[in-house]
C-alpha positions in Angstrom: 217.4 156.4 -24.5 220.5 154.2 -23.7 223.7 154.4 -25.7 223.9 151.6 -28.3 227.2 149.8 -28.7 227.7 147.7 -31.9 230.7 145.8 -33.0 231.3 144.5 -36.6 234.0 142.3 -38.0 234.6 140.7 -41.3 236.8 137.7 -41.9 239.1 136.9 -44.8 237.3 136.5 -48.1 237.5 133.5 -50.4 238.7 130.8 -47.8 238.9 127.4 -49.3 237.2 124.5 -47.4 238.5 121.0 -47.7 237.6 117.5 -46.3 235.2 118.7 -43.6 238.0 120.4 -41.7 236.6 123.1 -39.4 237.7 126.5 -40.7 237.5 129.7 -38.6 236.0 132.5 -40.6 235.7 135.4 -38.2 236.0 136.2 -34.5 234.7 139.1 -32.4 235.7 140.1 -28.8 232.8 141.0 -26.6 232.8 142.6 -23.1 230.5 141.5 -20.3 226.8 142.3 -20.8 223.9 141.2 -22.9 224.4 140.9 -26.6 222.4 140.2 -29.8 224.9 138.6 -32.3 224.4 138.0 -36.1 226.7 136.0 -38.3 226.6 135.5 -42.1 228.7 133.7 -44.7 228.3 132.6 -48.3 229.3 129.1 -49.0 230.0 127.8 -52.6 230.0 124.0 -53.0 232.9 123.5 -55.5 232.2 119.7 -55.7 230.3 118.0 -58.6 228.2 116.2 -56.0 226.0 117.6 -53.2 227.8 117.9 -49.9 227.0 118.5 -46.2 227.8 122.1 -45.1 227.9 123.0 -41.4 228.1 126.7 -40.2 228.6 127.2 -36.4 228.7 130.2 -34.1 230.0 129.6 -30.5 231.9 131.0 -27.5 235.5 130.0 -27.7 235.5 129.2 -24.0 232.9 126.5 -24.7 233.4 125.2 -28.2 231.1 122.2 -27.5 228.0 124.4 -27.0 226.8 126.2 -30.2 225.1 129.5 -29.9 223.6 128.7 -33.4 224.4 126.1 -36.0 223.1 125.1 -39.5 223.8 121.8 -41.2 222.3 121.2 -44.7 222.9 119.1 -47.7 224.0 121.7 -50.3 223.6 121.1 -54.1 226.6 120.6 -56.3 228.2 123.9 -57.5 225.5 125.8 -55.5 226.2 129.1 -53.6 224.1 129.7 -50.4 224.0 132.6 -47.9 223.9 131.3 -44.3 222.6 133.5 -41.5 223.0 132.8 -37.8 221.9 134.7 -34.7 222.1 134.4 -30.9 221.3 136.2 -27.7 223.8 135.9 -24.9 224.3 137.3 -21.4 228.1 137.4 -20.8 229.4 137.4 -17.2 232.9 138.0 -18.5 234.6 139.0 -21.7 234.3 136.3 -24.4 235.4 135.6 -27.9 232.5 134.6 -30.4 233.7 132.5 -33.4 232.1 131.8 -36.7 233.3 128.5 -38.3 232.2 126.2 -41.1 233.1 123.1 -43.0 232.3 121.1 -46.1 234.1 118.6 -48.3 235.2 120.9 -51.1 234.0 124.5 -51.1 234.7 128.2 -50.6 233.6 130.6 -47.9 233.0 134.2 -48.9 232.1 137.4 -47.1 232.1 136.1 -43.4 230.7 138.6 -41.0 229.9 138.9 -37.3 227.8 141.8 -35.9 227.1 142.3 -32.2 224.9 144.8 -30.5 224.6 145.3 -26.7 221.2 145.4 -25.2 219.9 146.1 -21.7 218.3 142.7 -21.1 218.1 139.2 -22.7 214.7 137.6 -22.0 213.3 134.4 -23.3 209.6 134.4 -24.2 
């Protein structure tokens, strides 16, 4: 059985979100290899109206290409837990970033978890 390498990072809790400005929640540094990555964050809509919420996970070297993204119309004053995941084969060390935005809200308990695997295959 191969050795398992897992990395875990948690971002700052209770980050306020304003005017759809992208807010970095958490980052994790990964070495070259194949990785399974999980991200999670709770978003509280603090506005009296429903608002769009976007949660993204991407490689910093290529911010325009999302590894995973969720955009939904979240009810007013509602709290939702968002979960993202990705499989990546890195040819060089990379930083993975978890980011979100909404009009008026709060991000809580952001987390990234990465586990190295032998191979990433699409089926």
